[in-house]
All heavy atoms as TSV, in Angstrom:
chain	resi	resn	atom	element	x	y	z
A	1	ARG	N	N	0.813	-1.187	0.039
A	1	ARG	CA	C	-0.042	0.061	-0.004
A	1	ARG	C	C	0.860	1.260	-0.076
A	1	ARG	O	O	1.748	1.453	0.921
A	1	ARG	CB	C	-0.899	0.116	1.250
A	1	ARG	CG	C	-1.891	-1.077	1.346
A	1	ARG	CD	C	-2.558	-1.011	2.574
A	1	ARG	NE	N	-3.437	-2.255	2.734
A	1	ARG	CZ	C	-4.457	-2.342	3.369
A	1	ARG	NH1	N	-4.845	-1.222	4.110
A	1	ARG	NH2	N	-5.146	-3.431	3.500
A	2	GLY	N	N	0.663	2.040	-1.006
A	2	GLY	CA	C	1.414	3.263	-1.052
A	2	GLY	C	C	0.787	4.433	-0.392
A	2	GLY	O	O	-0.469	4.334	0.193
A	3	ALA	N	N	1.392	5.606	-0.185
A	3	ALA	CA	C	0.776	6.681	0.329
A	3	ALA	C	C	-0.278	7.312	-0.434
A	3	ALA	O	O	-0.134	7.267	-1.744
A	3	ALA	CB	C	1.835	7.786	0.648
A	4	ALA	N	N	-1.448	7.663	0.088
A	4	ALA	CA	C	-2.479	8.191	-0.603
A	4	ALA	C	C	-2.145	9.591	-1.196
A	4	ALA	O	O	-1.437	10.364	-0.470
A	4	ALA	CB	C	-3.750	8.274	0.257
A	5	PRO	N	N	-2.689	9.892	-2.320
A	5	PRO	CA	C	-2.667	11.328	-2.731
A	5	PRO	C	C	-3.060	12.392	-1.768
A	5	PRO	O	O	-3.991	12.091	-0.860
A	5	PRO	CB	C	-3.463	11.510	-4.041
A	5	PRO	CG	C	-3.719	9.991	-4.312
A	5	PRO	CD	C	-3.617	9.285	-3.180
A	6	GLY	N	N	-2.401	13.433	-1.600
A	6	GLY	CA	C	-2.760	14.385	-0.497
A	6	GLY	C	C	-1.746	14.341	0.600
A	6	GLY	O	O	-1.824	15.239	1.572
A	7	GLY	N	N	-0.719	13.456	0.536
A	7	GLY	CA	C	0.333	13.558	1.457
A	7	GLY	C	C	0.238	12.777	2.703
A	7	GLY	O	O	1.059	12.806	3.627
A	8	GLU	N	N	-0.661	11.789	2.678
A	8	GLU	CA	C	-0.827	10.810	3.844
A	8	GLU	C	C	0.575	10.060	3.827
A	8	GLU	O	O	1.128	9.764	2.763
A	8	GLU	CB	C	-1.920	9.816	3.596
A	8	GLU	CG	C	-3.176	10.250	4.449
A	8	GLU	CD	C	-4.227	9.237	4.377
A	8	GLU	OE1	O	-3.982	8.029	4.857
A	8	GLU	OE2	O	-5.207	9.452	3.739
A	9	GLY	N	N	1.088	9.891	4.946
A	9	GLY	CA	C	2.259	9.077	5.106
A	9	GLY	C	C	3.470	10.005	5.391
A	9	GLY	O	O	4.556	9.496	5.568
A	10	ASN	N	N	3.292	11.299	5.110
A	10	ASN	CA	C	4.451	12.176	5.473
A	10	ASN	C	C	4.251	12.853	6.709
A	10	ASN	O	O	3.215	12.842	7.373
A	10	ASN	CB	C	4.734	13.164	4.278
A	10	ASN	CG	C	3.672	14.256	4.072
A	10	ASN	OD1	O	2.885	14.372	4.957
A	10	ASN	ND2	N	3.758	14.818	2.961
A	11	ASP	N	N	5.217	13.667	7.203
A	11	ASP	CA	C	5.164	14.290	8.410
A	11	ASP	C	C	4.252	15.588	8.402
A	11	ASP	O	O	3.870	16.109	9.383
A	11	ASP	CB	C	6.454	14.629	8.993
A	11	ASP	CG	C	7.236	15.810	8.141
A	11	ASP	OD1	O	6.562	16.114	7.249
A	11	ASP	OD2	O	8.293	16.097	8.597
A	12	GLY	N	N	3.895	15.893	7.283
A	12	GLY	CA	C	2.966	17.076	7.199
A	12	GLY	C	C	3.506	18.402	7.191
A	12	GLY	O	O	2.966	19.543	7.037
A	13	GLY	N	N	4.862	18.362	7.594
A	13	GLY	CA	C	5.566	19.715	7.683
A	13	GLY	C	C	6.023	20.277	6.443
A	13	GLY	O	O	6.068	19.580	5.495
A	14	THR	N	N	6.172	21.577	6.421
A	14	THR	CA	C	6.583	22.282	5.196
A	14	THR	C	C	8.014	22.815	5.286
A	14	THR	O	O	8.542	23.348	4.338
A	14	THR	CB	C	5.683	23.419	4.880
A	14	THR	OG1	O	5.715	24.337	5.978
A	14	THR	CG2	C	4.275	22.954	4.545
A	15	LYS	N	N	8.717	22.538	6.444
A	15	LYS	CA	C	10.014	23.051	6.506
A	15	LYS	C	C	10.974	22.148	5.919
A	15	LYS	O	O	10.853	20.907	5.915
A	15	LYS	CB	C	10.468	23.009	8.113
A	15	LYS	CG	C	9.768	24.142	8.876
A	15	LYS	CD	C	10.339	24.131	10.295
A	15	LYS	CE	C	9.828	25.355	11.089
A	15	LYS	NZ	N	10.343	25.423	12.398
A	16	LYS	N	N	11.943	22.778	5.300
A	16	LYS	CA	C	13.072	21.938	4.589
A	16	LYS	C	C	13.922	21.487	5.758
A	16	LYS	O	O	14.225	22.233	6.651
A	16	LYS	CB	C	13.854	22.859	3.636
A	16	LYS	CG	C	13.072	23.228	2.429
A	16	LYS	CD	C	13.895	24.169	1.475
A	16	LYS	CE	C	13.130	24.558	0.329
A	16	LYS	NZ	N	13.906	25.368	-0.537
A	17	LYS	N	N	14.566	20.333	5.594
A	17	LYS	CA	C	15.576	19.858	6.464
A	17	LYS	C	C	16.909	20.531	6.017
A	17	LYS	O	O	17.396	20.378	4.935
A	17	LYS	CB	C	15.803	18.382	6.440
A	17	LYS	CG	C	14.531	17.705	7.004
A	17	LYS	CD	C	14.711	16.150	7.151
A	17	LYS	CE	C	13.563	15.640	7.864
A	17	LYS	NZ	N	13.673	14.243	8.204
A	18	THR	N	N	17.379	21.209	6.935
A	18	THR	CA	C	18.766	21.904	6.617
A	18	THR	C	C	19.919	21.081	7.125
A	18	THR	O	O	19.874	20.712	8.257
A	18	THR	CB	C	18.842	23.334	7.267
A	18	THR	OG1	O	17.676	24.044	6.837
A	18	THR	CG2	C	20.128	24.010	6.805
A	19	ARG	N	N	20.789	20.712	6.234
A	19	ARG	CA	C	21.964	20.006	6.675
A	19	ARG	C	C	22.970	20.915	7.267
A	19	ARG	O	O	23.297	21.903	6.556
A	19	ARG	CB	C	22.646	19.276	5.371
A	19	ARG	CG	C	23.299	18.042	5.665
A	19	ARG	CD	C	23.757	17.265	4.487
A	19	ARG	NE	N	25.119	17.564	4.227
A	19	ARG	CZ	C	25.738	17.367	3.161
A	19	ARG	NH1	N	25.042	16.906	2.084
A	19	ARG	NH2	N	26.983	17.555	2.912
A	20	VAL	N	N	23.448	20.716	8.482
A	20	VAL	CA	C	24.235	21.569	9.090
A	20	VAL	C	C	25.733	21.150	8.742
A	20	VAL	O	O	26.146	20.068	8.851
A	20	VAL	CB	C	24.147	21.495	10.612
A	20	VAL	CG1	C	25.142	22.447	11.286
A	20	VAL	CG2	C	22.611	21.855	11.001
A	21	GLU	N	N	26.344	22.181	8.052
A	21	GLU	CA	C	27.720	21.937	7.587
A	21	GLU	C	C	28.510	23.089	8.276
A	21	GLU	O	O	28.092	24.267	8.303
A	21	GLU	CB	C	27.844	22.073	6.083
A	21	GLU	CG	C	26.965	20.985	5.380
A	21	GLU	CD	C	27.050	21.358	3.796
A	21	GLU	OE1	O	28.182	21.502	3.353
A	21	GLU	OE2	O	25.988	21.153	3.200
A	22	GLU	N	N	29.638	22.668	8.865
A	22	GLU	CA	C	30.563	23.780	9.512
A	22	GLU	C	C	31.964	23.800	8.876
A	22	GLU	O	O	32.391	22.605	8.552
A	22	GLU	CB	C	30.513	23.529	11.003
A	22	GLU	CG	C	29.210	23.789	11.669
A	22	GLU	CD	C	29.231	23.641	13.092
A	22	GLU	OE1	O	30.288	23.502	13.721
A	22	GLU	OE2	O	28.143	23.476	13.786
A	23	VAL	N	N	32.567	24.801	8.846
A	23	VAL	CA	C	33.925	24.881	8.596
A	23	VAL	C	C	34.636	25.680	9.689
A	23	VAL	O	O	34.032	26.562	10.169
A	23	VAL	CB	C	34.339	25.551	7.204
A	23	VAL	CG1	C	33.682	24.704	6.034
A	23	VAL	CG2	C	33.790	26.862	7.079
A	24	ASP	N	N	35.848	25.316	9.941
A	24	ASP	CA	C	36.470	26.143	10.967
A	24	ASP	C	C	37.367	27.288	10.327
A	24	ASP	O	O	37.174	27.474	9.049
A	24	ASP	CB	C	37.472	25.225	11.630
A	24	ASP	CG	C	38.611	24.539	10.935
A	24	ASP	OD1	O	38.943	24.989	9.832
A	24	ASP	OD2	O	39.160	23.536	11.331
A	25	ASP	N	N	37.916	28.103	11.060
A	25	ASP	CA	C	38.561	29.290	10.510
A	25	ASP	C	C	39.651	28.865	9.551
A	25	ASP	O	O	39.834	29.609	8.504
A	25	ASP	CB	C	39.168	30.066	11.648
A	25	ASP	CG	C	38.080	30.779	12.431
A	25	ASP	OD1	O	36.913	30.750	12.124
A	25	ASP	OD2	O	38.534	31.315	13.458
A	26	ALA	N	N	40.392	27.901	9.745
A	26	ALA	CA	C	41.497	27.499	8.781
A	26	ALA	C	C	40.898	27.113	7.448
A	26	ALA	O	O	41.456	27.436	6.515
A	26	ALA	CB	C	42.329	26.329	9.408
A	27	GLU	N	N	39.779	26.345	7.439
A	27	GLU	CA	C	39.133	25.921	6.160
A	27	GLU	C	C	38.614	27.177	5.468
A	27	GLU	O	O	38.788	27.269	4.205
A	27	GLU	CB	C	38.136	24.865	6.459
A	27	GLU	CG	C	38.556	23.427	6.951
A	27	GLU	CD	C	37.468	22.628	7.437
A	27	GLU	OE1	O	36.711	23.017	8.354
A	27	GLU	OE2	O	37.426	21.565	6.843
A	28	MET	N	N	38.028	28.029	6.236
A	28	MET	CA	C	37.509	29.165	5.554
A	28	MET	C	C	38.626	30.087	5.005
A	28	MET	O	O	38.597	30.627	3.861
A	28	MET	CB	C	36.611	29.991	6.538
A	28	MET	CG	C	35.890	31.210	5.915
A	28	MET	SD	S	34.709	30.541	4.565
A	28	MET	CE	C	33.354	30.111	5.596
A	29	LYS	N	N	39.728	30.256	5.779
A	29	LYS	CA	C	40.855	30.939	5.251
A	29	LYS	C	C	41.442	30.263	4.038
A	29	LYS	O	O	41.821	31.066	3.031
A	29	LYS	CB	C	41.825	31.067	6.295
A	29	LYS	CG	C	43.090	32.037	5.981
A	29	LYS	CD	C	43.960	32.199	7.143
A	29	LYS	CE	C	45.003	33.189	6.834
A	29	LYS	NZ	N	45.888	33.429	8.001
A	30	LYS	N	N	41.518	29.002	4.015
A	30	LYS	CA	C	41.924	28.324	2.737
A	30	LYS	C	C	41.094	28.584	1.633
A	30	LYS	O	O	41.440	28.897	0.465
A	30	LYS	CB	C	42.117	26.810	3.077
A	30	LYS	CG	C	42.665	25.957	1.909
A	30	LYS	CD	C	42.782	24.612	2.326
A	30	LYS	CE	C	43.213	23.785	1.133
A	30	LYS	NZ	N	43.345	22.308	1.474
A	31	ALA	N	N	39.777	28.508	1.866
A	31	ALA	CA	C	38.789	28.809	0.746
A	31	ALA	C	C	38.984	30.199	0.185
A	31	ALA	O	O	38.850	30.583	-0.905
A	31	ALA	CB	C	37.371	28.548	1.226
A	32	TYR	N	N	39.240	31.131	1.164
A	32	TYR	CA	C	39.429	32.523	0.750
A	32	TYR	C	C	40.709	32.650	-0.092
A	32	TYR	O	O	40.755	33.224	-1.107
A	32	TYR	CB	C	39.435	33.411	2.002
A	32	TYR	CG	C	39.982	34.892	1.662
A	32	TYR	CD1	C	39.165	35.761	1.018
A	32	TYR	CD2	C	41.322	35.265	1.994
A	32	TYR	CE1	C	39.579	37.066	0.801
A	32	TYR	CE2	C	41.738	36.448	1.697
A	32	TYR	CZ	C	40.935	37.274	1.118
A	32	TYR	OH	O	41.353	38.635	0.778
A	33	ALA	N	N	41.690	32.007	0.388
A	33	ALA	CA	C	43.029	32.151	-0.286
A	33	ALA	C	C	42.990	31.547	-1.668
A	33	ALA	O	O	43.617	32.106	-2.620
A	33	ALA	CB	C	44.072	31.459	0.605
A	34	ASN	N	N	42.152	30.564	-1.939
A	34	ASN	CA	C	42.026	29.896	-3.187
A	34	ASN	C	C	40.904	30.296	-3.933
A	34	ASN	O	O	40.403	29.820	-4.952
A	34	ASN	CB	C	41.867	28.374	-2.891
A	34	ASN	CG	C	43.068	27.645	-2.369
A	34	ASN	OD1	O	44.305	28.098	-2.762
A	34	ASN	ND2	N	43.035	26.870	-1.406
A	35	ASP	N	N	40.264	31.452	-3.466
A	35	ASP	CA	C	39.129	32.135	-4.276
A	35	ASP	C	C	37.982	31.083	-4.455
A	35	ASP	O	O	37.417	31.071	-5.475
A	35	ASP	CB	C	39.674	32.673	-5.556
A	35	ASP	CG	C	38.541	33.750	-6.138
A	35	ASP	OD1	O	37.879	34.331	-5.294
A	35	ASP	OD2	O	38.515	33.872	-7.439
A	36	LYS	N	N	37.758	30.345	-3.292
A	36	LYS	CA	C	36.593	29.320	-3.392
A	36	LYS	C	C	35.469	29.541	-2.527
A	36	LYS	O	O	34.659	28.692	-2.338
A	36	LYS	CB	C	37.282	27.899	-3.192
A	36	LYS	CG	C	38.386	27.487	-4.034
A	36	LYS	CD	C	37.818	27.145	-5.305
A	36	LYS	CE	C	38.920	26.471	-6.164
A	36	LYS	NZ	N	38.572	26.409	-7.531
A	37	VAL	N	N	35.415	30.755	-1.865
A	37	VAL	CA	C	34.405	31.006	-0.878
A	37	VAL	C	C	33.001	30.942	-1.583
A	37	VAL	O	O	32.187	30.423	-1.065
A	37	VAL	CB	C	34.636	32.384	-0.299
A	37	VAL	CG1	C	33.415	32.715	0.599
A	37	VAL	CG2	C	35.853	32.567	0.505
A	38	GLY	N	N	32.924	31.332	-2.862
A	38	GLY	CA	C	31.659	31.211	-3.634
A	38	GLY	C	C	31.156	29.806	-3.808
A	38	GLY	O	O	30.126	29.511	-4.218
A	39	LYS	N	N	32.096	28.752	-3.597
A	39	LYS	CA	C	31.781	27.472	-3.858
A	39	LYS	C	C	31.111	26.784	-2.647
A	39	LYS	O	O	30.499	25.673	-2.690
A	39	LYS	CB	C	33.021	26.562	-4.277
A	39	LYS	CG	C	33.636	27.057	-5.444
A	39	LYS	CD	C	32.907	26.555	-6.648
A	39	LYS	CE	C	33.737	26.896	-7.935
A	39	LYS	NZ	N	33.010	26.639	-9.171
A	40	LEU	N	N	31.186	27.586	-1.361
A	40	LEU	CA	C	30.590	27.032	-0.240
A	40	LEU	C	C	29.145	27.186	-0.181
A	40	LEU	O	O	28.581	28.088	-0.981
A	40	LEU	CB	C	31.258	27.778	0.962
A	40	LEU	CG	C	32.728	27.537	1.084
A	40	LEU	CD1	C	33.252	28.445	2.277
A	40	LEU	CD2	C	33.036	26.122	1.509
A	41	THR	N	N	28.433	26.368	0.526
A	41	THR	CA	C	26.869	26.463	0.536
A	41	THR	C	C	26.521	27.682	1.485
A	41	THR	O	O	27.320	28.230	2.361
A	41	THR	CB	C	26.253	25.220	1.054
A	41	THR	OG1	O	26.649	25.049	2.446
A	41	THR	CG2	C	26.607	23.992	0.398
A	42	VAL	N	N	25.375	28.040	1.310
A	42	VAL	CA	C	24.773	29.146	1.989
A	42	VAL	C	C	24.755	28.897	3.569
A	42	VAL	O	O	25.080	29.720	4.436
A	42	VAL	CB	C	23.421	29.673	1.495
A	42	VAL	CG1	C	22.688	30.588	2.510
A	42	VAL	CG2	C	23.394	30.312	0.216
A	43	ALA	N	N	24.428	27.597	3.873
A	43	ALA	CA	C	24.367	27.082	5.148
A	43	ALA	C	C	25.720	27.263	5.881
A	43	ALA	O	O	25.864	27.540	6.979
A	43	ALA	CB	C	23.879	25.755	5.259
A	44	VAL	N	N	26.791	26.876	5.116
A	44	VAL	CA	C	28.168	26.942	5.673
A	44	VAL	C	C	28.545	28.503	5.865
A	44	VAL	O	O	29.056	28.841	6.911
A	44	VAL	CB	C	29.180	26.284	4.668
A	44	VAL	CG1	C	30.667	26.566	5.029
A	44	VAL	CG2	C	28.982	24.806	4.743
A	45	LEU	N	N	28.347	29.295	4.893
A	45	LEU	CA	C	28.630	30.732	5.015
A	45	LEU	C	C	27.741	31.296	6.132
A	45	LEU	O	O	28.533	32.137	7.009
A	45	LEU	CB	C	28.278	31.426	3.693
A	45	LEU	CG	C	29.000	30.959	2.412
A	45	LEU	CD1	C	28.458	31.573	1.162
A	45	LEU	CD2	C	30.541	31.415	2.532
A	46	LYS	N	N	26.515	31.076	6.297
A	46	LYS	CA	C	25.749	31.758	7.299
A	46	LYS	C	C	26.298	31.285	8.627
A	46	LYS	O	O	26.435	31.988	9.534
A	46	LYS	CB	C	24.442	31.217	7.157
A	46	LYS	CG	C	23.320	31.600	8.125
A	46	LYS	CD	C	21.913	31.224	7.854
A	46	LYS	CE	C	20.968	31.760	8.953
A	46	LYS	NZ	N	19.682	31.392	8.770
A	47	GLY	N	N	26.487	29.853	8.858
A	47	GLY	CA	C	26.942	29.375	10.111
A	47	GLY	C	C	28.321	30.071	10.624
A	47	GLY	O	O	28.517	30.304	11.703
A	48	TRP	N	N	29.295	30.084	9.655
A	48	TRP	CA	C	30.538	30.857	9.845
A	48	TRP	C	C	30.483	32.159	10.221
A	48	TRP	O	O	31.040	32.548	11.283
A	48	TRP	CB	C	31.499	30.593	8.721
A	48	TRP	CG	C	32.844	30.898	8.980
A	48	TRP	CD1	C	33.826	30.033	9.614
A	48	TRP	CD2	C	33.581	32.132	8.769
A	48	TRP	NE1	N	35.067	30.753	9.804
A	48	TRP	CE2	C	34.945	32.014	9.293
A	48	TRP	CE3	C	33.085	33.339	8.373
A	48	TRP	CZ2	C	35.687	33.106	9.250
A	48	TRP	CZ3	C	33.906	34.419	8.277
A	48	TRP	CH2	C	35.321	34.383	8.677
A	49	LEU	N	N	29.686	32.845	9.506
A	49	LEU	CA	C	29.485	34.306	9.849
A	49	LEU	C	C	28.827	34.503	11.193
A	49	LEU	O	O	29.346	35.320	12.019
A	49	LEU	CB	C	28.601	35.120	8.739
A	49	LEU	CG	C	29.289	35.265	7.405
A	49	LEU	CD1	C	28.412	35.662	6.355
A	49	LEU	CD2	C	30.365	36.373	7.523
A	50	GLU	N	N	27.698	33.792	11.534
A	50	GLU	CA	C	27.165	33.843	12.745
A	50	GLU	C	C	28.045	33.391	13.944
A	50	GLU	O	O	28.006	34.092	14.974
A	50	GLU	CB	C	25.909	33.104	12.796
A	50	GLU	CG	C	24.818	33.746	11.884
A	50	GLU	CD	C	23.551	32.892	11.641
A	50	GLU	OE1	O	23.363	31.727	12.107
A	50	GLU	OE2	O	22.465	33.528	11.152
A	51	GLY	N	N	28.888	32.528	13.667
A	51	GLY	CA	C	29.833	32.079	14.713
A	51	GLY	C	C	30.883	33.166	15.022
A	51	GLY	O	O	31.464	33.323	16.030
A	52	LYS	N	N	31.092	34.162	14.027
A	52	LYS	CA	C	31.930	35.291	14.188
A	52	LYS	C	C	31.150	36.531	14.807
A	52	LYS	O	O	31.652	37.592	14.955
A	52	LYS	CB	C	32.497	35.729	12.906
A	52	LYS	CG	C	33.487	34.678	12.345
A	52	LYS	CD	C	34.677	34.699	13.262
A	52	LYS	CE	C	35.843	33.681	12.740
A	52	LYS	NZ	N	36.728	33.421	13.831
A	53	GLY	N	N	29.863	36.313	14.957
A	53	GLY	CA	C	29.082	37.433	15.444
A	53	GLY	C	C	28.664	38.448	14.421
A	53	GLY	O	O	28.240	39.546	14.659
A	54	MET	N	N	28.770	37.915	13.218
A	54	MET	CA	C	28.445	38.744	11.979
A	54	MET	C	C	27.049	38.390	11.468
A	54	MET	O	O	26.524	37.272	11.866
A	54	MET	CB	C	29.442	38.653	10.912
A	54	MET	CG	C	30.774	39.041	11.371
A	54	MET	SD	S	32.145	38.543	10.235
A	54	MET	CE	C	31.786	39.749	8.969
A	55	ASP	N	N	26.489	39.247	10.722
A	55	ASP	CA	C	25.120	39.118	10.149
A	55	ASP	C	C	25.221	37.851	9.163
A	55	ASP	O	O	25.855	37.901	8.238
A	55	ASP	CB	C	24.586	40.298	9.385
A	55	ASP	CG	C	23.182	40.336	9.049
A	55	ASP	OD1	O	22.595	39.192	9.279
A	55	ASP	OD2	O	22.720	41.191	8.390
A	56	GLY	N	N	24.321	36.972	9.358
A	56	GLY	CA	C	24.258	35.716	8.413
A	56	GLY	C	C	23.047	35.751	7.543
A	56	GLY	O	O	22.752	34.774	6.920
A	57	ARG	N	N	22.336	36.892	7.568
A	57	ARG	CA	C	21.188	37.018	6.653
A	57	ARG	C	C	21.653	37.554	5.226
A	57	ARG	O	O	22.648	38.351	5.135
A	57	ARG	CB	C	20.209	38.080	7.273
A	57	ARG	CG	C	19.582	37.456	8.695
A	57	ARG	CD	C	18.759	38.472	9.228
A	57	ARG	NE	N	19.564	39.712	9.627
A	57	ARG	CZ	C	19.205	40.767	9.812
A	57	ARG	NH1	N	17.810	41.072	9.773
A	57	ARG	NH2	N	19.944	41.843	10.169
A	58	GLY	N	N	20.869	37.310	4.262
A	58	GLY	CA	C	21.099	37.848	2.894
A	58	GLY	C	C	21.196	36.720	1.938
A	58	GLY	O	O	21.179	35.633	2.179
A	59	LYS	N	N	21.476	37.211	0.697
A	59	LYS	CA	C	21.574	36.357	-0.415
A	59	LYS	C	C	23.142	35.879	-0.447
A	59	LYS	O	O	23.906	36.385	0.225
A	59	LYS	CB	C	21.373	36.989	-1.765
A	59	LYS	CG	C	19.979	37.536	-1.846
A	59	LYS	CD	C	19.694	38.078	-3.175
A	59	LYS	CE	C	18.058	38.447	-3.254
A	59	LYS	NZ	N	17.670	38.927	-4.554
A	60	LYS	N	N	23.271	34.747	-1.171
A	60	LYS	CA	C	24.734	34.092	-1.110
A	60	LYS	C	C	25.778	35.122	-1.522
A	60	LYS	O	O	26.779	35.113	-0.852
A	60	LYS	CB	C	24.671	32.947	-2.137
A	60	LYS	CG	C	25.957	32.099	-2.035
A	60	LYS	CD	C	25.974	31.020	-2.888
A	60	LYS	CE	C	27.262	30.181	-2.852
A	60	LYS	NZ	N	27.242	28.983	-3.514
A	61	GLY	N	N	25.640	35.936	-2.428
A	61	GLY	CA	C	26.584	36.984	-2.749
A	61	GLY	C	C	26.948	37.859	-1.693
A	61	GLY	O	O	28.168	38.238	-1.553
A	62	GLU	N	N	25.913	38.227	-0.962
A	62	GLU	CA	C	26.035	39.169	0.114
A	62	GLU	C	C	27.047	38.442	1.260
A	62	GLU	O	O	27.959	38.932	1.760
A	62	GLU	CB	C	24.840	39.573	0.732
A	62	GLU	CG	C	24.081	40.461	-0.311
A	62	GLU	CD	C	22.604	40.754	0.236
A	62	GLU	OE1	O	21.990	39.846	0.874
A	62	GLU	OE2	O	22.141	41.828	-0.060
A	63	LEU	N	N	26.646	37.217	1.554
A	63	LEU	CA	C	27.431	36.378	2.566
A	63	LEU	C	C	28.886	36.197	2.064
A	63	LEU	O	O	29.758	36.360	2.902
A	63	LEU	CB	C	26.660	35.023	2.677
A	63	LEU	CG	C	25.322	35.023	3.137
A	63	LEU	CD1	C	24.841	33.622	3.280
A	63	LEU	CD2	C	24.997	35.815	4.378
A	64	VAL	N	N	29.058	35.852	0.756
A	64	VAL	CA	C	30.425	35.741	0.332
A	64	VAL	C	C	31.271	36.990	0.443
A	64	VAL	O	O	32.343	37.075	0.861
A	64	VAL	CB	C	30.414	35.393	-1.170
A	64	VAL	CG1	C	31.657	35.442	-1.844
A	64	VAL	CG2	C	29.746	33.891	-1.379
A	65	ASP	N	N	30.519	38.170	0.237
A	65	ASP	CA	C	31.261	39.516	0.384
A	65	ASP	C	C	31.576	39.739	1.695
A	65	ASP	O	O	32.676	40.303	2.072
A	65	ASP	CB	C	30.291	40.558	-0.205
A	65	ASP	CG	C	30.083	40.694	-1.658
A	65	ASP	OD1	O	30.863	39.995	-2.306
A	65	ASP	OD2	O	29.220	41.378	-2.135
A	66	ARG	N	N	30.775	39.353	2.714
A	66	ARG	CA	C	31.069	39.557	4.230
A	66	ARG	C	C	32.420	38.755	4.606
A	66	ARG	O	O	33.147	39.173	5.256
A	66	ARG	CB	C	29.833	39.170	4.982
A	66	ARG	CG	C	28.880	40.278	5.101
A	66	ARG	CD	C	27.857	40.051	6.118
A	66	ARG	NE	N	26.599	40.785	5.479
A	66	ARG	CZ	C	25.365	40.206	5.233
A	66	ARG	NH1	N	25.253	39.009	5.482
A	66	ARG	NH2	N	24.492	40.857	4.692
A	67	VAL	N	N	32.257	37.501	4.120
A	67	VAL	CA	C	33.419	36.544	4.339
A	67	VAL	C	C	34.680	37.171	3.805
A	67	VAL	O	O	35.690	37.192	4.459
A	67	VAL	CB	C	33.174	35.137	3.965
A	67	VAL	CG1	C	34.423	34.339	4.011
A	67	VAL	CG2	C	32.024	34.351	4.717
A	68	THR	N	N	34.563	37.573	2.610
A	68	THR	CA	C	35.750	38.172	1.856
A	68	THR	C	C	36.260	39.282	2.543
A	68	THR	O	O	37.411	39.519	2.806
A	68	THR	CB	C	35.401	38.427	0.299
A	68	THR	OG1	O	35.059	37.181	-0.284
A	68	THR	CG2	C	36.677	38.959	-0.340
A	69	GLY	N	N	35.348	40.216	2.934
A	69	GLY	CA	C	35.711	41.441	3.610
A	69	GLY	C	C	36.282	41.204	5.001
A	69	GLY	O	O	37.213	41.960	5.373
A	70	TYR	N	N	35.927	40.025	5.614
A	70	TYR	CA	C	36.409	39.690	6.920
A	70	TYR	C	C	37.928	39.521	6.786
A	70	TYR	O	O	38.768	40.013	7.566
A	70	TYR	CB	C	35.806	38.488	7.441
A	70	TYR	CG	C	36.324	37.970	8.796
A	70	TYR	CD1	C	36.055	38.386	10.057
A	70	TYR	CD2	C	37.331	37.007	8.692
A	70	TYR	CE1	C	36.635	37.980	11.156
A	70	TYR	CE2	C	37.897	36.452	9.800
A	70	TYR	CZ	C	37.582	36.990	10.997
A	70	TYR	OH	O	38.192	36.488	12.209
A	71	PHE	N	N	38.342	38.684	5.706
A	71	PHE	CA	C	39.693	38.387	5.554
A	71	PHE	C	C	40.558	39.466	4.956
A	71	PHE	O	O	41.635	39.658	5.280
A	71	PHE	CB	C	39.954	37.134	4.720
A	71	PHE	CG	C	39.506	35.852	5.465
A	71	PHE	CD1	C	38.333	35.180	5.178
A	71	PHE	CD2	C	40.268	35.398	6.483
A	71	PHE	CE1	C	37.946	34.076	5.935
A	71	PHE	CE2	C	39.922	34.167	7.147
A	71	PHE	CZ	C	38.775	33.616	6.926
A	72	GLU	N	N	39.988	40.363	4.034
A	72	GLU	CA	C	40.590	41.511	3.562
A	72	GLU	C	C	41.016	42.591	4.658
A	72	GLU	O	O	42.002	43.259	4.564
A	72	GLU	CB	C	39.818	42.182	2.518
A	72	GLU	CG	C	39.631	41.397	1.169
A	72	GLU	CD	C	38.833	41.887	0.193
A	72	GLU	OE1	O	37.943	42.759	0.491
A	72	GLU	OE2	O	38.832	41.356	-1.015
A	73	ASN	N	N	40.205	42.574	5.606
A	73	ASN	CA	C	40.385	43.567	6.764
A	73	ASN	C	C	41.148	43.056	7.992
A	73	ASN	O	O	41.290	43.774	8.895
A	73	ASN	CB	C	39.046	44.152	7.263
A	73	ASN	CG	C	38.416	44.928	6.046
A	73	ASN	OD1	O	39.028	45.622	5.403
A	73	ASN	ND2	N	37.106	44.721	5.893
A	74	LYS	N	N	41.577	41.828	7.762
A	74	LYS	CA	C	42.415	41.183	8.940
A	74	LYS	C	C	43.894	41.565	8.990
A	74	LYS	O	O	44.449	41.719	8.027
A	74	LYS	CB	C	42.213	39.770	8.852
A	74	LYS	CG	C	41.234	39.334	9.948
A	74	LYS	CD	C	41.329	37.785	10.233
A	74	LYS	CE	C	41.827	37.739	11.613
A	74	LYS	NZ	N	41.496	37.024	12.642
């Protein structure tokens, strides 16, 4: 017996499951040095920025700019 149309059999929630990925400062610095910050996921960028007490909101490009700015101003 399969799930009936209308969603029976699922949890009914609409939230996406977010995979938590974290990088440490050394990994982020390496990504910055190799111009690979843009290859990281939004979840990684957001988590790293928030861990630094910085704003983790915004579009991916904005998050990349914040990370880049962090290392340029160090």
